[in-house]
Backbone as CSV, one residue per row, in Angstrom:
resi,resn,N_x,N_y,N_z,CA_x,CA_y,CA_z,C_x,C_y,C_z
1,MET,0.829,-1.210,0.000,0.000,0.000,0.000,0.859,1.253,0.000
2,THR,1.881,1.244,0.817,2.790,2.395,0.916,3.572,2.563,-0.358
3,MET,3.955,1.497,-0.924,4.736,1.558,-2.157,3.908,2.120,-3.301
4,SER,2.607,1.797,-3.372,1.754,2.309,-4.457,1.564,3.808,-4.371
5,ILE,1.455,4.360,-3.165,1.310,5.811,-2.989,2.554,6.524,-3.436
6,GLU,3.714,5.976,-3.088,4.967,6.612,-3.473,5.150,6.588,-4.974
7,VAL,4.749,5.528,-5.602,4.857,5.448,-7.056,3.926,6.453,-7.731
8,HIS,2.705,6.605,-7.164,1.741,7.568,-7.712,2.255,9.003,-7.597
9,CYS,2.851,9.368,-6.456,3.382,10.709,-6.254,4.556,10.963,-7.171
10,ALA,5.337,9.963,-7.377,6.488,10.119,-8.250,6.070,10.401,-9.673
11,LYS,4.919,9.847,-10.079,4.443,10.113,-11.424,3.963,11.550,-11.597
12,GLN,3.487,12.200,-10.490,2.976,13.574,-10.587,4.081,14.610,-10.703
13,ILE,5.273,14.281,-10.212,6.380,15.243,-10.223,7.111,15.122,-11.542
14,PRO,7.187,16.196,-12.343,7.895,16.106,-13.612,9.386,15.972,-13.359
15,SER,9.914,14.898,-13.856,11.330,14.637,-13.650,12.134,14.790,-14.926
16,LYS,11.477,14.711,-16.076,12.195,14.817,-17.330,12.192,16.274,-17.802
17,PRO,13.193,16.655,-18.592,13.243,18.038,-19.093,12.047,18.408,-19.955
18,ASN,11.530,17.479,-20.745,10.372,17.782,-21.592,9.139,18.081,-20.771
19,ASP,8.963,17.346,-19.664,7.810,17.606,-18.786,7.909,18.986,-18.139
20,ILE,9.109,19.377,-17.745,9.295,20.695,-17.116,8.974,21.810,-18.109
21,LYS,9.403,21.657,-19.346,9.113,22.679,-20.367,7.626,22.763,-20.645
22,ARG,6.965,21.596,-20.685,5.544,21.578,-20.959,4.779,22.279,-19.835
23,THR,5.161,22.019,-18.588,4.499,22.656,-17.438,4.722,24.164,-17.436
24,THR,5.932,24.576,-17.777,6.252,26.013,-17.817,5.458,26.731,-18.893
25,SER,5.327,26.106,-20.040,4.563,26.731,-21.131,3.094,26.843,-20.791
26,ARG,2.544,25.843,-20.091,1.142,25.928,-19.664,0.945,27.071,-18.675
27,LEU,1.893,27.212,-17.734,1.790,28.289,-16.738,1.893,29.655,-17.414
28,ALA,2.794,29.774,-18.401,2.937,31.041,-19.120,1.678,31.372,-19.913
29,ALA,1.063,30.344,-20.499,-0.164,30.575,-21.257,-1.291,31.057,-20.358
30,ARG,-1.325,30.527,-19.117,-2.376,30.973,-18.190,-2.120,32.400,-17.694
31,LEU,-0.865,32.779,-17.536,-0.539,34.121,-17.038,-0.521,35.177,-18.129
32,LEU,-0.560,34.781,-19.384,-0.461,35.742,-20.481,-1.587,36.785,-20.485
33,PRO,-2.869,36.400,-20.307,-3.924,37.441,-20.297,-3.741,38.481,-19.205
34,PHE,-3.321,38.017,-18.015,-3.107,38.957,-16.912,-1.918,39.869,-17.188
35,THR,-0.919,39.351,-17.840,0.249,40.163,-18.193,-0.121,41.236,-19.207
36,LEU,-0.914,40.827,-20.211,-1.350,41.808,-21.211,-2.229,42.893,-20.596
37,LEU,-3.108,42.504,-19.671,-3.968,43.490,-19.011,-3.143,44.476,-18.200
38,ALA,-2.123,43.972,-17.507,-1.254,44.858,-16.729,-0.507,45.818,-17.631
39,CYS,-0.067,45.364,-18.786,0.626,46.240,-19.733,-0.303,47.327,-20.265
40,CYS,-1.542,46.955,-20.571,-2.515,47.941,-21.049,-2.785,49.008,-20.003
41,LEU,-2.915,48.586,-18.754,-3.140,49.555,-17.679,-1.951,50.490,-17.525
42,PHE,-0.767,49.960,-17.671,0.431,50.778,-17.519,0.555,51.790,-18.645
43,VAL,0.198,51.402,-19.874,0.359,52.276,-21.030,-0.791,53.265,-21.150
44,ASN,-1.995,52.773,-21.035,-3.176,53.613,-21.291,-3.792,54.207,-20.037
45,GLY,-3.348,53.811,-18.873,-3.897,54.364,-17.639,-5.206,53.701,-17.283
46,CYS,-5.957,54.411,-16.486,-7.197,53.837,-15.964,-8.324,53.833,-16.984
47,THR,-8.155,54.482,-18.128,-9.243,54.499,-19.116,-9.532,53.114,-19.652
48,THR,-8.495,52.278,-19.739,-8.709,50.906,-20.201,-9.529,50.126,-19.197
49,LEU,-9.268,50.381,-17.912,-9.996,49.652,-16.882,-11.470,50.006,-16.884
50,GLU,-11.795,51.281,-17.230,-13.193,51.694,-17.220,-14.001,50.989,-18.302
51,LYS,-13.326,50.483,-19.336,-14.033,49.829,-20.428,-14.294,48.353,-20.164
52,THR,-13.718,47.808,-19.127,-13.881,46.385,-18.840,-15.114,46.178,-17.985
53,SER,-15.727,45.020,-18.150,-16.921,44.713,-17.372,-16.582,44.530,-15.906
54,ALA,-15.362,44.086,-15.611,-14.967,43.891,-14.211,-14.962,45.208,-13.454
55,SER,-14.456,46.276,-14.104,-14.419,47.576,-13.423,-15.826,48.104,-13.168
56,LYS,-16.729,47.879,-14.113,-18.107,48.317,-13.908,-18.756,47.574,-12.749
57,PHE,-18.441,46.314,-12.650,-19.001,45.533,-11.543,-18.460,46.036,-10.205
58,MET,-17.142,46.328,-10.153,-16.552,46.818,-8.910,-17.107,48.205,-8.556
59,ALA,-17.319,49.035,-9.591,-17.890,50.355,-9.313,-19.301,50.231,-8.769
60,TYR,-20.053,49.302,-9.277,-21.411,49.080,-8.778,-21.382,48.558,-7.351
61,MET,-20.439,47.651,-7.063,-20.366,47.053,-5.725,-19.983,48.091,-4.682
62,PHE,-19.049,48.974,-5.021,-18.560,49.948,-4.056,-19.211,51.321,-4.223
63,ASN,-20.279,51.401,-5.011,-21.055,52.637,-5.187,-20.191,53.778,-5.722
64,ASN,-19.282,53.476,-6.614,-18.402,54.476,-7.209,-19.073,55.046,-8.461
65,LYS,-20.098,55.850,-8.266,-20.885,56.385,-9.375,-20.501,57.833,-9.647
66,LYS,-20.605,58.247,-10.910,-20.288,59.617,-11.281,-21.460,60.537,-10.956
67,ASP,-21.095,61.816,-10.678,-22.101,62.834,-10.391,-22.688,63.334,-11.699
68,TYR,-23.515,62.599,-12.299,-24.074,62.993,-13.590,-25.526,62.554,-13.654
69,VAL,-26.386,63.523,-13.993,-27.808,63.245,-14.171,-28.163,63.592,-15.610
70,PRO,-28.648,62.659,-16.384,-28.972,62.950,-17.792,-30.015,64.053,-17.903
71,GLY,-29.756,65.013,-18.802,-30.686,66.108,-19.033,-30.494,67.318,-18.146
72,VAL,-29.598,67.245,-17.134,-29.344,68.350,-16.217,-27.988,68.970,-16.558
73,ILE,-27.968,70.293,-16.811,-26.733,70.995,-17.152,-26.041,71.418,-15.859
74,THR,-24.792,71.039,-15.708,-24.037,71.374,-14.499,-23.593,72.834,-14.550
75,PRO,-23.268,73.443,-13.388,-22.759,74.825,-13.392,-21.493,74.993,-14.218
76,ALA,-20.618,73.999,-14.199,-19.394,74.099,-15.003,-19.711,74.166,-16.488
77,GLU,-20.709,73.401,-16.916,-21.107,73.436,-18.323,-21.745,74.773,-18.690
78,ARG,-22.504,75.343,-17.764,-23.111,76.657,-18.031,-22.029,77.736,-18.157
79,ILE,-21.048,77.699,-17.265,-19.968,78.694,-17.314,-19.172,78.549,-18.603
80,ALA,-18.910,77.304,-19.019,-18.194,77.081,-20.279,-18.994,77.616,-21.461
81,SER,-20.313,77.444,-21.433,-21.162,77.957,-22.503,-21.164,79.486,-22.532
82,ILE,-21.180,80.113,-21.353,-21.164,81.577,-21.275,-19.854,82.123,-21.844
83,ARG,-18.752,81.514,-21.480,-17.454,81.982,-21.985,-17.330,81.777,-23.494
84,LEU,-17.917,80.717,-23.988,-17.892,80.475,-25.432,-18.697,81.546,-26.175
85,LYS,-19.835,81.940,-25.607,-20.633,82.998,-26.232,-19.877,84.326,-26.232
86,ALA,-19.161,84.605,-25.139,-18.381,85.846,-25.080,-17.286,85.848,-26.133
87,ALA,-16.624,84.713,-26.314,-15.571,84.628,-27.327,-16.146,84.731,-28.736
88,SER,-17.316,84.142,-28.954,-17.936,84.198,-30.280,-18.435,85.601,-30.613
89,GLY,-18.900,86.319,-29.594,-19.462,87.642,-29.840,-18.441,88.687,-30.243
90,GLN,-17.164,88.453,-29.953,-16.152,89.454,-30.288,-15.897,89.542,-31.784
91,ASN,-16.114,88.450,-32.511,-15.861,88.438,-33.948,-17.134,88.290,-34.785
92,ALA,-18.295,88.386,-34.149,-19.560,88.201,-34.870,-20.042,89.530,-35.445
93,ASP,-21.060,89.450,-36.309,-21.651,90.669,-36.852,-22.617,91.267,-35.824
94,ARG,-23.164,92.425,-36.134,-23.980,93.154,-35.162,-25.225,92.374,-34.746
95,LEU,-25.897,91.754,-35.703,-27.122,91.023,-35.387,-26.831,89.853,-34.459
96,GLU,-25.778,89.137,-34.738,-25.436,87.995,-33.885,-24.998,88.460,-32.502
97,ARG,-24.320,89.597,-32.437,-23.927,90.136,-31.126,-25.147,90.478,-30.284
98,GLU,-26.157,91.054,-30.912,-27.377,91.382,-30.173,-28.063,90.125,-29.651
99,VAL,-28.048,89.067,-30.460,-28.656,87.803,-30.018,-27.880,87.231,-28.833
100,LEU,-26.555,87.222,-28.922,-25.723,86.685,-27.837,-25.866,87.527,-26.572
101,LEU,-25.945,88.845,-26.748,-26.101,89.718,-25.576,-27.434,89.452,-24.886
102,GLY,-28.498,89.246,-25.669,-29.795,88.920,-25.075,-29.776,87.586,-24.353
103,GLN,-29.102,86.599,-24.912,-29.003,85.293,-24.246,-28.235,85.399,-22.937
104,LEU,-27.158,86.163,-22.931,-26.374,86.335,-21.701,-27.158,87.115,-20.648
105,LEU,-27.927,88.089,-21.093,-28.744,88.849,-20.137,-29.808,87.965,-19.512
106,ASN,-30.430,87.094,-20.296,-31.406,86.151,-19.746,-30.730,85.175,-18.781
107,GLU,-29.517,84.773,-19.126,-28.768,83.885,-18.238,-28.512,84.552,-16.894
108,TYR,-28.190,85.847,-16.936,-27.953,86.584,-15.688,-29.236,86.718,-14.876
109,ARG,-30.330,87.054,-15.520,-31.573,87.318,-14.798,-32.208,86.056,-14.230
110,GLU,-31.993,84.915,-14.882,-32.691,83.694,-14.487,-31.884,82.794,-13.561
111,SER,-30.577,82.992,-13.483,-29.749,82.071,-12.705,-29.767,82.433,-11.223
112,PRO,-29.987,81.445,-10.337,-29.887,81.715,-8.900,-28.458,81.621,-8.382
113,ASP,-27.536,81.156,-9.223,-26.143,80.960,-8.816,-25.368,82.259,-9.036
114,PRO,-24.787,82.860,-7.979,-24.038,84.111,-8.159,-22.802,83.950,-9.034
115,ASN,-22.194,82.758,-9.039,-21.021,82.544,-9.896,-21.402,82.629,-11.366
116,ILE,-22.540,82.064,-11.717,-23.000,82.132,-13.107,-23.409,83.562,-13.461
117,ARG,-24.049,84.264,-12.537,-24.427,85.657,-12.797,-23.179,86.526,-13.011
118,ARG,-22.158,86.290,-12.207,-20.919,87.056,-12.369,-20.265,86.766,-13.724
119,GLU,-20.263,85.498,-14.110,-19.702,85.137,-15.416,-20.496,85.785,-16.548
120,ALA,-21.806,85.855,-16.402,-22.636,86.475,-17.431,-22.353,87.970,-17.554
121,ILE,-22.155,88.643,-16.416,-21.830,90.071,-16.437,-20.496,90.297,-17.143
122,GLU,-19.494,89.508,-16.793,-18.178,89.670,-17.412,-18.214,89.328,-18.893
123,ALA,-19.062,88.367,-19.279,-19.170,87.997,-20.692,-19.854,89.107,-21.492
124,MET,-20.897,89.717,-20.923,-21.582,90.803,-21.634,-20.654,91.989,-21.852
125,ALA,-19.753,92.233,-20.903,-18.828,93.359,-21.049,-17.839,93.149,-22.187
126,LEU,-17.616,91.904,-22.599,-16.647,91.616,-23.655,-17.233,91.741,-25.056
127,ILE,-18.549,91.828,-25.161,-19.187,91.931,-26.482,-19.220,93.399,-26.900
128,PRO,-18.522,93.763,-27.964,-18.456,95.182,-28.382,-19.759,95.657,-29.009
129,LEU,-20.668,96.079,-28.151,-21.973,96.545,-28.605,-22.394,97.701,-27.714
130,GLY,-23.018,98.713,-28.308,-23.369,99.903,-27.555,-24.346,99.649,-26.417
131,THR,-25.242,98.697,-26.603,-26.257,98.435,-25.583,-25.747,97.566,-24.425
132,ARG,-24.486,97.175,-24.456,-23.982,96.319,-23.379,-23.937,97.044,-22.042
133,VAL,-23.742,98.371,-22.059,-23.654,99.116,-20.801,-24.958,99.021,-20.030
134,ILE,-26.091,99.140,-20.747,-27.395,99.047,-20.093,-27.578,97.674,-19.455
135,SER,-27.093,96.634,-20.131,-27.241,95.276,-19.602,-26.294,95.023,-18.449
136,VAL,-25.044,95.463,-18.584,-24.031,95.170,-17.564,-24.338,95.878,-16.257
137,LYS,-24.830,97.122,-16.324,-24.998,97.884,-15.084,-26.122,97.344,-14.199
138,GLU,-26.902,96.377,-14.705,-27.883,95.720,-13.832,-27.196,94.990,-12.685
139,GLY,-25.946,94.593,-12.896,-25.223,93.894,-11.838,-24.889,94.752,-10.639
140,LEU,-24.981,96.082,-10.767,-24.690,96.959,-9.628,-25.733,96.841,-8.529
141,THR,-26.919,96.354,-8.859,-27.982,96.189,-7.856,-28.196,94.721,-7.505
142,ASP,-27.241,93.867,-7.837,-27.368,92.445,-7.531,-27.333,92.228,-6.023
143,SER,-27.974,91.148,-5.588,-28.024,90.842,-4.160,-26.698,90.296,-3.628
144,ASN,-25.834,89.829,-4.522,-24.560,89.239,-4.110,-23.438,90.267,-4.242
145,GLU,-22.589,90.350,-3.216,-21.527,91.361,-3.209,-20.490,91.105,-4.301
146,SER,-20.124,89.836,-4.520,-19.098,89.538,-5.517,-19.555,89.927,-6.918
147,VAL,-20.851,89.782,-7.196,-21.386,90.183,-8.504,-21.322,91.703,-8.646
148,ARG,-21.679,92.428,-7.595,-21.629,93.892,-7.651,-20.191,94.391,-7.824
149,ARG,-19.263,93.760,-7.129,-17.859,94.173,-7.242,-17.328,93.906,-8.651
150,SER,-17.666,92.757,-9.197,-17.228,92.443,-10.557,-17.838,93.405,-11.566
151,THR,-19.107,93.752,-11.369,-19.764,94.708,-12.264,-19.084,96.065,-12.214
152,CYS,-18.730,96.503,-11.029,-18.051,97.788,-10.875,-16.720,97.793,-11.627
153,THR,-16.007,96.691,-11.547,-14.706,96.599,-12.214,-14.847,96.605,-13.729
154,VAL,-15.788,95.824,-14.262,-15.919,95.747,-15.723,-16.467,97.057,-16.302
155,LEU,-17.311,97.755,-15.548,-17.790,99.052,-16.028,-16.649,100.059,-16.104
156,ALA,-15.756,100.024,-15.118,-14.590,100.911,-15.163,-13.704,100.573,-16.358
157,ASN,-13.571,99.295,-16.671,-12.774,98.897,-17.836,-13.399,99.381,-19.138
158,ILE,-14.739,99.300,-19.228,-15.408,99.782,-20.440,-15.217,101.287,-20.590
159,ALA,-15.349,102.025,-19.477,-15.192,103.482,-19.546,-13.769,103.875,-19.931
160,GLY,-12.795,103.020,-19.624,-11.409,103.324,-19.962,-10.990,102.907,-21.354
161,GLU,-11.871,102.254,-22.096,-11.534,101.846,-23.465,-11.457,103.064,-24.387
162,LYS,-10.563,102.972,-25.364,-10.396,104.090,-26.290,-11.636,104.303,-27.156
163,GLY,-12.309,103.221,-27.505,-13.468,103.355,-28.370,-14.772,103.631,-27.648
164,CYS,-14.715,103.843,-26.335,-15.947,104.089,-25.573,-16.514,105.461,-25.940
165,SER,-17.779,105.497,-26.278,-18.408,106.765,-26.658,-18.658,107.624,-25.423
166,THR,-18.873,108.917,-25.650,-19.126,109.844,-24.538,-20.426,109.498,-23.821
167,ALA,-21.437,109.077,-24.581,-22.718,108.718,-23.963,-22.571,107.495,-23.058
168,ASP,-21.857,106.477,-23.543,-21.652,105.283,-22.716,-20.820,105.605,-21.481
169,ARG,-19.792,106.416,-21.648,-18.946,106.782,-20.517,-19.725,107.558,-19.467
170,ASN,-20.530,108.519,-19.892,-21.327,109.291,-18.936,-22.358,108.413,-18.234
171,GLU,-22.928,107.451,-18.978,-23.895,106.547,-18.360,-23.222,105.668,-17.308
172,ILE,-22.013,105.209,-17.605,-21.265,104.400,-16.640,-20.932,105.216,-15.402
173,LEU,-20.454,106.431,-15.596,-20.094,107.277,-14.464,-21.320,107.633,-13.622
174,HIS,-22.450,107.829,-14.267,-23.687,108.102,-13.520,-24.066,106.902,-12.644
175,ALA,-23.939,105.698,-13.195,-24.267,104.497,-12.422,-23.285,104.308,-11.263
176,LEU,-22.001,104.570,-11.502,-21.005,104.422,-10.439,-21.180,105.488,-9.362
177,ARG,-21.564,106.694,-9.762,-21.820,107.736,-8.763,-22.990,107.357,-7.867
178,SER,-24.001,106.745,-8.466,-25.148,106.290,-7.676,-24.723,105.213,-6.674
179,THR,-23.867,104.308,-7.115,-23.352,103.279,-6.195,-22.509,103.903,-5.094
180,MET,-21.706,104.878,-5.454,-20.853,105.548,-4.470,-21.683,106.240,-3.393
181,ARG,-22.835,106.762,-3.758,-23.676,107.460,-2.794,-24.557,106.522,-1.980
182,ASN,-25.159,105.532,-2.630,-26.297,104.834,-2.042,-26.034,103.410,-1.594
183,ASP,-24.946,102.790,-2.039,-24.740,101.394,-1.661,-24.527,101.277,-0.151
184,LYS,-25.116,100.233,0.435,-25.026,100.046,1.874,-23.684,99.472,2.309
185,ASP,-22.974,98.876,1.375,-21.684,98.264,1.682,-20.578,99.297,1.467
186,LYS,-19.812,99.584,2.503,-18.764,100.598,2.379,-17.675,100.158,1.397
187,ASN,-17.417,98.860,1.308,-16.411,98.376,0.367,-16.832,98.638,-1.081
188,MET,-18.132,98.516,-1.350,-18.621,98.819,-2.685,-18.504,100.309,-2.990
189,ARG,-18.755,101.146,-2.007,-18.632,102.586,-2.215,-17.182,102.971,-2.494
190,ILE,-16.259,102.348,-1.779,-14.838,102.601,-2.019,-14.434,102.124,-3.409
191,LEU,-14.906,100.945,-3.780,-14.591,100.412,-5.102,-15.158,101.297,-6.214
192,ALA,-16.344,101.851,-5.978,-16.934,102.755,-6.966,-16.091,104.021,-7.125
193,MET,-15.573,104.554,-6.020,-14.701,105.727,-6.112,-13.427,105.412,-6.876
194,LYS,-12.853,104.236,-6.618,-11.644,103.835,-7.350,-11.919,103.647,-8.830
195,ALA,-13.115,103.183,-9.161,-13.472,102.980,-10.562,-13.748,104.300,-11.276
196,ILE,-14.291,105.286,-10.563,-14.628,106.571,-11.162,-13.375,107.396,-11.459
197,SER,-12.398,107.334,-10.592,-11.267,108.267,-10.641,-10.524,108.288,-11.976
198,PRO,-10.105,107.146,-12.550,-9.375,107.227,-13.829,-10.206,107.821,-14.966
199,ALA,-11.492,107.467,-15.027,-12.340,108.000,-16.094,-12.545,109.505,-15.938
200,ALA,-12.743,109.973,-14.698,-12.917,111.406,-14.473,-11.630,112.176,-14.776
201,ARG,-10.516,111.588,-14.455,-9.228,112.219,-14.783,-9.064,112.363,-16.291
202,GLN,-9.483,111.337,-17.034,-9.389,111.395,-18.485,-10.307,112.472,-19.052
203,ILE,-11.465,112.675,-18.431,-12.365,113.746,-18.870,-11.703,115.103,-18.686
204,ARG,-11.033,115.275,-17.542,-10.349,116.565,-17.295,-9.245,116.811,-18.323
205,ILE,-8.548,115.741,-18.694,-7.447,115.909,-19.646,-7.967,116.219,-21.042
206,THR,-9.018,115.540,-21.450,-9.523,115.702,-22.828,-10.494,116.873,-22.972
207,ASP,-11.416,117.028,-22.029,-12.474,118.040,-22.154,-12.251,119.266,-21.285
208,GLY,-11.288,119.193,-20.357,-11.060,120.319,-19.461,-11.927,120.238,-18.217
209,ASP,-11.666,121.133,-17.273,-12.401,121.103,-16.002,-13.745,121.815,-16.078
210,LYS,-14.185,122.187,-17.269,-15.502,122.810,-17.427,-16.576,121.785,-17.771
211,SER,-16.208,120.528,-17.929,-17.165,119.489,-18.278,-18.163,119.282,-17.139
212,GLU,-19.420,119.127,-17.502,-20.461,118.957,-16.483,-20.269,117.659,-15.709
213,GLU,-19.960,116.575,-16.406,-19.784,115.293,-15.724,-18.588,115.339,-14.781
214,TYR,-17.529,115.996,-15.200,-16.347,116.143,-14.336,-16.701,116.903,-13.061
215,ASN,-17.415,117.991,-13.187,-17.770,118.798,-12.010,-18.732,118.052,-11.093
216,ARG,-19.636,117.248,-11.657,-20.522,116.449,-10.806,-19.703,115.468,-9.963
217,ILE,-18.743,114.821,-10.595,-17.929,113.838,-9.877,-17.134,114.509,-8.765
218,VAL,-16.514,115.657,-9.072,-15.721,116.354,-8.053,-16.606,116.789,-6.893
219,ASP,-17.799,117.292,-7.190,-18.704,117.723,-6.129,-19.130,116.548,-5.239
220,GLU,-19.414,115.413,-5.845,-19.867,114.271,-5.049,-18.710,113.648,-4.270
221,LEU,-17.503,113.698,-4.815,-16.350,113.261,-4.032,-16.120,114.197,-2.846
222,GLY,-16.421,115.470,-3.046,-16.322,116.409,-1.931,-17.312,116.087,-0.822
223,VAL,-18.488,115.605,-1.197,-19.469,115.198,-0.180,-18.943,114.002,0.618
224,MET,-18.206,113.115,-0.050,-17.660,111.942,0.636,-16.640,112.318,1.715
225,LEU,-16.069,113.530,1.633,-15.109,113.971,2.653,-15.748,114.120,4.028
226,GLU,-17.047,114.279,4.049,-17.745,114.469,5.320,-18.440,113.199,5.796
227,ASP,-18.121,112.077,5.158,-18.724,110.806,5.564,-18.228,110.409,6.951
228,LYS,-19.052,109.662,7.666,-18.680,109.265,9.024,-17.682,108.115,9.048
229,THR,-17.491,107.419,7.921,-16.565,106.292,7.860,-15.186,106.782,7.449
230,THR,-14.171,106.429,8.235,-12.818,106.915,7.995,-12.275,106.451,6.644
231,SER,-12.517,105.187,6.306,-11.998,104.659,5.041,-12.621,105.345,3.835
232,ILE,-13.877,105.778,3.964,-14.534,106.513,2.878,-13.872,107.873,2.696
233,ARG,-13.622,108.570,3.791,-12.965,109.883,3.708,-11.555,109.757,3.135
234,TYR,-10.846,108.726,3.547,-9.486,108.504,3.052,-9.487,108.272,1.537
235,GLU,-10.371,107.413,1.074,-10.436,107.124,-0.362,-10.914,108.341,-1.146
236,ALA,-11.773,109.161,-0.549,-12.238,110.371,-1.226,-11.081,111.337,-1.470
237,MET,-10.163,111.455,-0.511,-8.999,112.330,-0.711,-8.092,111.808,-1.819
238,LEU,-7.860,110.486,-1.843,-7.028,109.905,-2.903,-7.681,110.077,-4.269
239,SER,-8.999,109.895,-4.330,-9.701,110.034,-5.604,-9.679,111.485,-6.089
240,LEU,-9.884,112.436,-5.175,-9.835,113.844,-5.561,-8.446,114.236,-6.064
241,GLN,-7.429,113.687,-5.462,-6.068,113.998,-5.906,-5.832,113.493,-7.334
242,MET,-6.354,112.297,-7.655,-6.204,111.778,-9.010,-7.061,112.543,-10.010
243,VAL,-8.284,112.868,-9.618,-9.218,113.497,-10.552,-8.815,114.939,-10.853
244,THR,-8.526,115.709,-9.822,-8.254,117.138,-10.001,-6.807,117.440,-10.356
245,GLY,-5.890,116.552,-9.993,-4.474,116.828,-10.221,-3.861,117.712,-9.160
246,LEU,-4.626,118.099,-8.161,-4.105,118.920,-7.064,-3.421,118.038,-6.025
247,ASP,-2.465,118.622,-5.333,-1.700,117.862,-4.343,-1.898,118.489,-2.968
248,TYR,-2.960,118.032,-2.310,-3.167,118.405,-0.914,-2.819,117.257,0.024
249,GLY,-2.351,116.155,-0.550,-1.999,115.009,0.271,-3.213,114.456,1.006
250,LEU,-3.008,114.130,2.259,-4.084,113.623,3.103,-4.525,114.676,4.125
251,ASP,-4.380,115.939,3.740,-4.827,117.044,4.585,-6.301,117.303,4.273
252,ILE,-7.157,116.754,5.084,-8.592,116.837,4.792,-9.110,118.266,4.902
253,ASP,-8.475,119.089,5.734,-8.926,120.480,5.854,-8.711,121.234,4.547
254,ARG,-7.613,120.967,3.867,-7.367,121.635,2.595,-8.356,121.150,1.525
255,TRP,-8.655,119.864,1.549,-9.609,119.340,0.568,-11.005,119.921,0.805
256,ILE,-11.403,120.028,2.060,-12.699,120.635,2.357,-12.688,122.109,1.947
257,GLY,-11.558,122.786,2.180,-11.437,124.174,1.751,-11.514,124.310,0.239
258,TYR,-11.004,123.340,-0.467,-11.081,123.376,-1.938,-12.527,123.207,-2.406
259,THR,-13.261,122.291,-1.793,-14.666,122.111,-2.181,-15.492,123.353,-1.834
260,GLU,-15.177,124.006,-0.722,-15.878,125.236,-0.377,-15.540,126.355,-1.362
261,TYR,-14.312,126.361,-1.821,-13.914,127.363,-2.813,-14.656,127.143,-4.138
262,ARG,-14.859,125.879,-4.501,-15.597,125.575,-5.724,-17.053,126.032,-5.628
263,LYS,-17.614,125.919,-4.429,-19.004,126.318,-4.229,-19.162,127.826,-4.057
264,GLY,-18.069,128.558,-3.931,-18.133,129.988,-3.696,-18.233,130.355,-2.239
265,GLU,-18.020,129.388,-1.362,-18.122,129.645,0.073,-16.791,130.108,0.661
266,ALA,-15.699,130.031,-0.088,-14.386,130.496,0.367,-13.814,131.445,-0.673
267,ASN,-13.026,132.421,-0.215,-12.503,133.449,-1.107,-11.318,132.975,-1.934
268,GLU,-10.506,132.107,-1.396,-9.313,131.672,-2.120,-9.138,130.170,-2.003
269,LYS,-8.471,129.632,-2.999,-8.217,128.187,-3.030,-7.018,127.869,-2.141
270,PRO,-7.093,126.798,-1.352,-5.949,126.435,-0.503,-4.701,126.163,-1.341
271,ARG,-3.552,126.520,-0.775,-2.296,126.265,-1.488,-1.968,124.784,-1.416
272,GLU,-1.254,124.324,-2.444,-0.844,122.931,-2.468,0.357,122.715,-1.561
273,ARG,0.691,121.456,-1.344,1.806,121.131,-0.455,3.130,121.593,-1.052
274,SER,3.996,122.101,-0.203,5.347,122.456,-0.637,6.228,121.212,-0.631
275,TRP,7.420,121.333,-1.193,8.303,120.169,-1.272,8.719,119.704,0.114
276,SER,8.831,120.664,1.060,9.218,120.265,2.414,8.107,119.495,3.121
277,GLU,6.857,119.805,2.778,5.736,119.086,3.392,5.607,117.671,2.857
278,LYS,6.173,117.423,1.656,6.097,116.090,1.079,7.150,115.142,1.648
279,LEU,8.151,115.708,2.337,9.186,114.857,2.911,8.615,114.072,4.083
280,PRO,9.052,112.828,4.245,8.558,112.054,5.392,9.027,112.652,6.701
281,GLN,8.138,112.750,7.651,8.452,113.330,8.953,8.905,112.237,9.920
282,PRO,10.113,112.324,10.439,10.577,111.288,11.386,9.804,111.365,12.693
283,GLN,9.520,110.215,13.249,8.824,110.153,14.527,9.848,110.017,15.645
284,LEU,9.987,111.078,16.444,10.940,111.043,17.547,10.347,110.311,18.739
285,PRO,11.192,109.602,19.487,10.676,108.906,20.669,10.235,109.899,21.746
286,MET,9.203,109.547,22.452,8.693,110.407,23.528,9.624,110.310,24.738
287,LEU,9.957,111.493,25.293,10.818,111.525,26.483,9.957,111.634,27.713
288,MET,10.217,110.784,28.646,9.439,110.776,29.880,10.051,111.775,30.878
């Protein structure tokens, strides 16, 4: 009995060279599909795995599902569509620009997402059409602060363009002046002053200081000098310095005196800073 078992086991162990080669070739043939699959994964990445039924089964088992609902447009897709319309509108004819501008305006009015509304405002500003100012300035009354800030910036950019007409520029400045006066957010009021200053300075250079729009801006910046918020008063002095070209520095008394002189309430205009006043004043230590 013992001898028969030993003989049987001896037959299972390949002892001849031909048997060893045959066993090796069978093992290689069985491992070949797995080797090829590993090579495909290494070369093509995970995209090959997604095409196999095994990967789909594993994704189903472990609930590895994509965030995709058929028929529902994601916010990323909407933003991509808005940017594509803005790029198309720059080289389109007038009729097509009007159609694209209307589509972007509807996108702004109907979207509850502030990111999409902001993208729509910025896209409308890129379409070279006269009626874009009327559409873009709707963003100044948006409920979201980031949309209002973006609108303020793009309106300032439009007013600074060389091809901007006088009517569009005055309309932009009127809207920004309204924001500077009435917005409840002090940061928006400061941003509006920063946006107004370069355009008003350009009016002074091209049209002179007799322009009605220029004088309105200077008068309203003068009103900001008496605001109760320190940052508003500070920005008003910087804006007046850029707009008027006068150098009173941060001496608010001189700026108030200048506004009173403009109104006829003062006999003479305050003198500008001398070169010695512009030098930095060293702060000496206090002696006890």
